[in-house]
N, C-alpha and C positions, 0 to 999 in steps of 0.2 A: 834219552839214550844212555847206555851204560858208559861209565868212565873207563879210560884205557887201563886203569889199575885193577879193574874187575870189581870195584865196589858197587854200592847201590846206585840206581839211576838217579840222575839229577833232574828234578821237575822244575821247570821255570813257569811261573804264573804271571801273565801280563794282565793288569787291570785296565779296563777302559773307563776312564774318568769322564762321566757325563756331567754336563754343566746344568745342574739343577738350581733351585733357589732363585736368586734374583736374575739369573741368566736365562730362565725359562719364559714361556709365553702366558702362563696362567694369570700373572698379575696384570697383564694388559687387558684381559677380558674383565677382570674385577674393576679395574680403573675405568674402563669404558662404561660399565654399568653404573658406576658412581657418578661419572660426568653426565650420563643420560638422565639419571634421577635428579641431579642438581638442576639441569636445564629444565626439566619438567616442573620442578618446584618453583623456580624463578618465573617460568612462563605463567603458572597459575597465579603467583603473586602479582604479576604484571596485569593479568586479566582482571583480577579482583579489584585492583586499583583504578581501573578504567571507569568512565561514566557509563550509565545504564544503556544509552542508545548504542554506544560502540560495542558493549558486550552483546547486545541483541543482534548487532550486525555480524559479529563473529559467530554467534550461535546460528544465525541464518545460513551462513556458509556451510556449516556442518550438517544442518538439517536439509538443505537443498543446494548443493554445490552448483548444479547446472543452472538453476534460476539465479543464483548469486552472480555467476559469471555473465549471464545474459544481461543482468542489470549493469554490471561494470562495463561490458562491451557496448551497452546502449548509452553510455555517457553518464551514468549515475555512479557516484563514488560512495559506497556504503560506509567506509570508515574515513572520515575526514571532518574538518571543522565546519565544512559547508553543507554536508549532507550526512546526517547522523545514522541513518539506516535506509534500507532499500525502500524506495518509494515514499519516503517520508521527508518532510521539509527539515531545514536546519533547526536545531534546538540551541538557542543562544541564551546564556544566563542574563537575567535582568538585575537591576540594582538591588531588588528585594530578595535575590537568591532564587526566585522562581523562574523556571525556564519560560522562554517567550512562547513556545508552542503550548505549554500547559496553561498559560494565561489565556491564549486564544481559544483553546479547547473549552475552558471554563466559560468564556464569553459565548461560544457557540452553543454550549449546553443550555445556557440561560435563554438564548434566543429560541432554541428548539422547544423548550418548555413553554415559552410564551406563545409560540405558534400553535402548539397543541391545546393550550388554554383557550386561545381564540376560536379554534375549531369546535371545542366543547361548549363554548359560551353562546355561539350563534346557532339558533335552531335550523337555519337553512343549510348549514354544513353538516348536520347530523348524519345525513346519508352518505357523506363523503369521507368520514373519518377512517373507514377501513381501506380507502383507496389512496390515502396520503400517508407516506412513510417519511419520517425525519430521523436521520441517524448520522453519526460521525464515521468517517472513513479515513483512510490514509491520505486522501486528497483534501479533505475538509468536511464541511457540513453539506450533506446531500439531502435534498427534498424531492421525493418521487411522487408524481401524480400518475397513478397507474389505474387503468380502466378495469375495474372488477366486473363491470357490466358493459355491454356494447354502447358506444356513443355517449359515454358518461361526461366527458369534458369537451369533446368536439362533435360536430355533425359528421356523419359517416362520409369518409373519403374527402373531407374538407378541413381547411385550417380555420374555419369559423368557430370561435369560442362560444360556448353556452354562457348565458348571462351570469349564472351562478359561478361558473369557472372564472370569469373575469373578476368577480368580487373576491373569490378565494385567492387568486393570484395577487390582488392588490392588498389583501390582508397580510399575506406572507411578505410582500414587498415592504410594507411599513415596518415590519419587524427587522428586516435586513438593512433598512436604510441607515441605521446607526453604526453598522460595521464598516471598517475601513477596507475590508478584503474584497477582491474582485469577484464578480458573479459571472458564471458561465451557464447558459441555458441550452439544453440539448433536447432534440426531438427524436422520437423513435416510432416506427410503424411495425405492423406485422408483414408477412410475406405475400399477402393477397394482392394480386395485380389490380391496378386501378381502372384499366380499360380506357384511359384517356391518352390519346396520341401526344407524345412530347411531354407528358407529365407523369413522372414515376414516383415511387415511394421516397426517392431522394429529395425531390422537390417538396413533397408533402411534409416530410419530417422537418425540413428546414423552415418551411412556411409556418408550421405549427410552433416551432421554437420562436420564430419571429413574432407570431401573434402573442405568445406568452410574454415576450420581451416588451412589446408595446403596451400590453395591459399593466405590466409591473412598473413601467416607466411613467405611465399616465398618472398614477396615484400611488407613489411609494418610493421607488428607487431614485437615488440622486442622479443627475446627469453625469454620464461617463462611468457610472458604477458597473455597468455590464461590460465585460472584457471580450466576450466571444459568444457567438450563436452558432450552434452546430447541428447538423442534420445527419443522423446515422442510418436512416432508412431501416432495413431489417437486419443490419449487421451485428446488432447486440441484443439478441432476443432473450427475453426472460424465460421463455419456454421453447428451447431449441427442438424438443421432441414434438411440438405442435406449433410450427411457425406461423400458421394462419390464425391462431387464437387471438381474440381481441385483447387479452391481458398483455400482449407484447407491445401494444400502443401505449405510449407514456411520454410525459414531459419530465425531464430531470433538471433540477436547479442545483448547481454546485457553487458553494461559497468556499473559495480556495484558501488554504492556510497562508500562502505567500501573498503579501501585500503588494500592491502596485508600486513600482519604483517611481 
């Protein structure tokens, strides 16, 4: 507005001082990014410093979070000193620096090779080589006697062992005798009904596993070496798409990692 004396108008300029610089919020975002980067760095350093089984357990979570949590909820601790990874036994260091499980695995591999050598050495087992599988699993050493032809190991619908099957089981048992680990014997059938009142595939699978146990204990396994005999009937089929196929009939021998207490 003009002054009362008629001179030039007086213009008043008011400056709005904004609080920039250290009073703004941009530095907080930069600092948060820095802290996040440092946390990621130290997390990576921590993981790199862990033992291999624990790293594998962490990797298992990111690969299959659902399966990981099922294992945890089922009572398995994937990251601990007692259980190094999902479904695997504890790995405890020995005096020589080698893990206990690695030592057991080496022993299992030696036994597996000896079993295969015995099968190759005896002419009567030549026709069974393709029906016997020996391999290491997360549970231990597993030996599968799978029927590649009908009635290869047992009479049809019966727990009676063929004479050659008895000798095969005893040959395997003599190789397992030196191991301190417990042995579990499992029987499996196909889904074909037996047609015998009061006698189902549950009874048949269990009876076949027991027949295998008796043969192995007669000339091979030590007394008390067998920890369990299990019959699964047709609940663990090798060929779910063909449940009545004879290849679903098998006996499985598991030598577990965990030793008997």
